[in-house]
C-alpha positions in Angstrom: -60.6 -54.7 -58.0 -60.3 -50.9 -58.0 -60.1 -50.7 -54.3 -57.1 -53.1 -54.3 -55.0 -50.6 -56.1 -52.7 -48.9 -53.7 -50.9 -45.5 -53.9 -47.8 -44.6 -52.0 -48.2 -41.8 -49.5 -45.0 -42.3 -47.4 -41.9 -44.2 -48.2 -40.0 -46.2 -45.6 -37.8 -43.2 -44.6 -40.8 -41.0 -44.0 -42.5 -43.7 -42.0 -39.4 -44.2 -39.8 -39.2 -40.5 -39.3 -42.8 -40.3 -38.3 -42.6 -43.2 -35.9 -39.5 -41.7 -34.3 -41.1 -38.3 -34.0 -44.3 -39.5 -32.3 -42.4 -41.8 -30.0 -40.2 -39.0 -28.8 -43.2 -36.7 -28.6 -45.1 -39.1 -26.3 -42.0 -39.5 -24.1 -41.4 -35.8 -23.9 -45.1 -35.1 -23.1 -45.2 -37.7 -20.4 -42.0 -36.5 -18.7 -42.3 -32.8 -19.6 -45.7 -32.0 -18.1 -44.7 -33.1 -14.6 -41.7 -30.8 -14.8 -43.8 -27.8 -15.8 -46.6 -28.6 -13.3 -44.3 -29.9 -10.6 -46.6 -29.0 -7.7 -49.6 -30.9 -9.0 -50.6 -34.4 -7.7 -50.4 -35.6 -11.3 -46.7 -34.6 -11.4 -45.9 -36.2 -8.1 -47.5 -39.5 -9.3 -45.6 -39.6 -12.5 -42.3 -38.8 -10.8 -42.9 -41.6 -8.4 -43.6 -44.0 -11.2 -40.2 -43.2 -12.7 -38.5 -43.7 -9.4 -37.6 -40.1 -8.7 -37.2 -36.8 -10.5 -33.6 -37.6 -11.7 -34.8 -40.7 -13.6 -37.7 -38.7 -15.1 -35.4 -35.9 -16.2 -32.9 -38.3 -17.8 -35.7 -40.0 -19.8 -36.9 -36.5 -20.9 -33.4 -35.8 -22.2 -33.3 -39.1 -23.9 -36.6 -38.2 -25.7 -35.1 -34.9 -26.7 -32.1 -36.6 -28.2 -34.4 -38.9 -30.2 -36.5 -36.0 -31.5 -33.4 -34.0 -32.5 -32.0 -37.1 -34.2 -35.2 -37.6 -36.2 -35.3 -33.9 -37.1 -31.7 -34.0 -38.5 -32.6 -37.3 -40.3 -35.5 -35.5 -41.9 -33.4 -32.5 -43.0 -30.8 -34.8 -44.5 -33.6 -36.8 -46.2 -34.9 -33.6 -47.9 -31.5 -33.0 -49.4 -30.4 -36.5 -50.2 -33.6 -37.9 -51.9 -33.4 -35.5 -54.9 -29.7 -36.3 -55.3 -30.6 -40.0 -55.4 -32.7 -39.4 -58.6 -36.1 -39.2 -57.0 -38.1 -36.2 -58.3 -38.1 -33.4 -55.9 -41.6 -32.4 -54.8 -42.7 -29.0 -53.6 -46.2 -30.2 -52.8 -45.9 -29.5 -49.0 -45.3 -25.8 -49.6 -48.3 -23.6 -48.9 -50.0 -22.0 -52.0 -53.1 -20.1 -53.1 -55.1 -23.3 -53.5 -54.8 -23.9 -49.7 -56.6 -20.6 -49.0 -59.3 -21.4 -51.6 -59.7 -24.9 -50.1 -60.1 -23.4 -46.6 -62.8 -21.0 -47.8 -64.5 -23.8 -49.7 -64.6 -26.1 -46.7 -65.8 -23.3 -44.4 -68.6 -22.6 -46.8 -69.4 -26.4 -47.0 -69.4 -26.8 -43.2 -71.8 -23.8 -42.8 -74.1 -25.0 -45.5 -73.3 -22.3 -48.1 -71.6 -24.7 -50.6 -72.7 -28.1 -51.8 -69.3 -29.7 -52.1 -66.2 -29.8 -49.8 -62.8 -28.9 -51.1 -61.0 -31.3 -53.3 -57.4 -31.8 -52.2 -54.2 -32.5 -54.0 -51.1 -34.3 -52.6 -51.5 -32.5 -49.3 -54.4 -30.6 -47.8 -54.1 -27.4 -45.9 -54.6 -29.4 -42.7 -51.7 -31.6 -43.5 -49.5 -28.7 -44.4 -50.4 -27.0 -41.1 -49.4 -30.1 -39.2 -46.1 -30.4 -41.0 -45.0 -26.7 -40.8 -46.1 -26.4 -37.2 -43.8 -29.3 -36.3 -41.0 -28.0 -38.6 -40.8 -24.5 -37.1 -41.7 -25.7 -33.6 -38.6 -27.9 -33.6 -36.3 -24.9 -33.8 -38.1 -23.3 -30.9 -38.2 -26.5 -28.8 -34.8 -27.7 -29.7 -33.1 -24.4 -29.4 -34.6 -23.4 -26.1 -34.1 -26.9 -24.7 -30.4 -26.9 -25.6 -30.0 -23.5 -24.0 -31.4 -24.9 -20.7 -29.3 -28.1 -21.1 -26.0 -26.2 -21.6 -26.5 -22.9 -19.8 -22.8 -22.5 -18.9 -21.9 -22.7 -22.6 -24.7 -20.4 -23.8 -24.0 -17.7 -21.2 -20.6 -17.2 -22.7 -22.3 -15.6 -25.7 -25.7 -14.5 -24.5 -27.0 -12.8 -21.4 -28.6 -14.7 -18.5 -32.1 -13.4 -19.3 -32.0 -15.3 -22.6 -31.7 -18.5 -20.7 -34.5 -17.6 -18.3 -36.7 -16.7 -21.3 -35.9 -19.9 -23.0 -37.8 -21.8 -20.2 -41.0 -19.9 -20.9 -40.6 -20.3 -24.7 -39.9 -24.1 -24.2 -42.8 -24.8 -21.9 -45.4 -22.6 -23.7 -44.5 -24.0 -27.1 -44.8 -27.5 -25.6 -48.3 -26.8 -24.3 -49.2 -25.4 -27.8 -47.8 -28.5 -29.5 -49.5 -31.0 -27.1 -52.9 -29.2 -27.7 -52.4 -29.2 -31.5 -51.4 -32.9 -31.7 -54.1 -34.3 -29.3 -56.9 -32.1 -30.6 -56.2 -31.0 -34.2 -54.0 -33.7 -35.5 -55.6 -36.7 -33.8 -59.1 -35.8 -35.0 -58.2 -34.9 -38.6 -56.0 -38.0 -39.1 -57.4 -40.7 -36.8 -60.6 -39.9 -35.0 -62.7 -38.5 -37.9 -65.6 -40.6 -39.3 -63.5 -41.7 -42.3 -60.5 -43.1 -40.4 -61.8 -44.0 -36.8 -60.3 -45.5 -34.8 -57.0 -45.0 -36.7 -55.5 -44.2 -40.0 -53.1 -47.0 -41.2 -51.1 -44.7 -43.5 -48.4 -44.0 -40.8 -47.2 -47.6 -40.8 -48.3 -49.1 -44.2 -47.5 -46.0 -46.2 -50.2 -46.4 -48.8 -53.8 -45.6 -49.5 -56.3 -47.6 -51.7 -58.2 -46.0 -54.5 -61.3 -45.4 -52.4 -59.3 -43.5 -49.8 -57.5 -41.5 -52.5 -60.8 -40.5 -54.1 -62.1 -39.4 -50.7 -59.1 -37.5 -49.4 -56.8 -36.7 -52.4 -59.0 -36.7 -55.6 -56.9 -34.0 -57.4 -53.7 -36.1 -57.0 -55.5 -39.2 -58.1 -56.7 -37.6 -61.3 -53.1 -36.3 -62.0 -51.7 -39.8 -61.4 -54.2 -41.3 -63.9 -53.3 -38.6 -66.5 -49.6 -39.3 -66.2 -50.1 -43.1 -66.5 -52.2 -42.6 -69.7 -49.6 -40.6 -71.5 
C-alpha cells in the first residue's frame, strides 16, 4: 500500500515546459550539428534527408522559436505561480547542503563513507541541470538572435560581435549536447534505478519507494507537515 502513495514532482505546466524544451533541443541538435560540421559526410546526409540546406535551416529556426517560447513560458510561470496563491519555493537555489552532499557522495563512491548523500527536493545534480539550461538559454538565444538579425544588431554593436556570436553559439551548443546526452541522460534515465527511463517527465509523480531512494529528506519533511 505504501508504494501506491504518490508525490507530485512536476505540475502540468512544468511537464509541458520540459516536453517543449527537450523537443526543441532534439530538433536543434539534429539540424544544428550539420550546420557546424558542414563538410562532414554526416552533415551532407542529414541535409539531403531534409531536402536541402534551406529546409534544414528553416527547421532549425522553428526549433529555436519553440525553445525561446518555452523559456519565456517558464519565466512567466515563475512569476505567475506565486501570484496564484501557490507557495513560492526556493528549493532549486544552490546552497551549502549541495556542497556537503557532493563531498558525501564522492566519499561514498570512493569507499570512504558508508552511506550516500540524502537529498531534499532537488539534488545538486538536478540543480546543475536546471541552471546550466537556464543560463545557457541566454547565451544560445542571444547569440542566435544576433546571427538571425545581423542588420539590426550591427546598428548598435560592431561587426566582430556578430562574428564572435557564431563561436559562442556553436561552442555552447556542443557543451549542451554533451551535458544532456552524457550527464543528464545517465543521472535521470540510464542509471540502475531508472533504466531504461524515468517516468517523472510525463506522469509528474514519484511513489513512496522512489521518494525514499531519491529524495528522503523531502519525504521526511512532508510526513512531519502532514502530522501537524
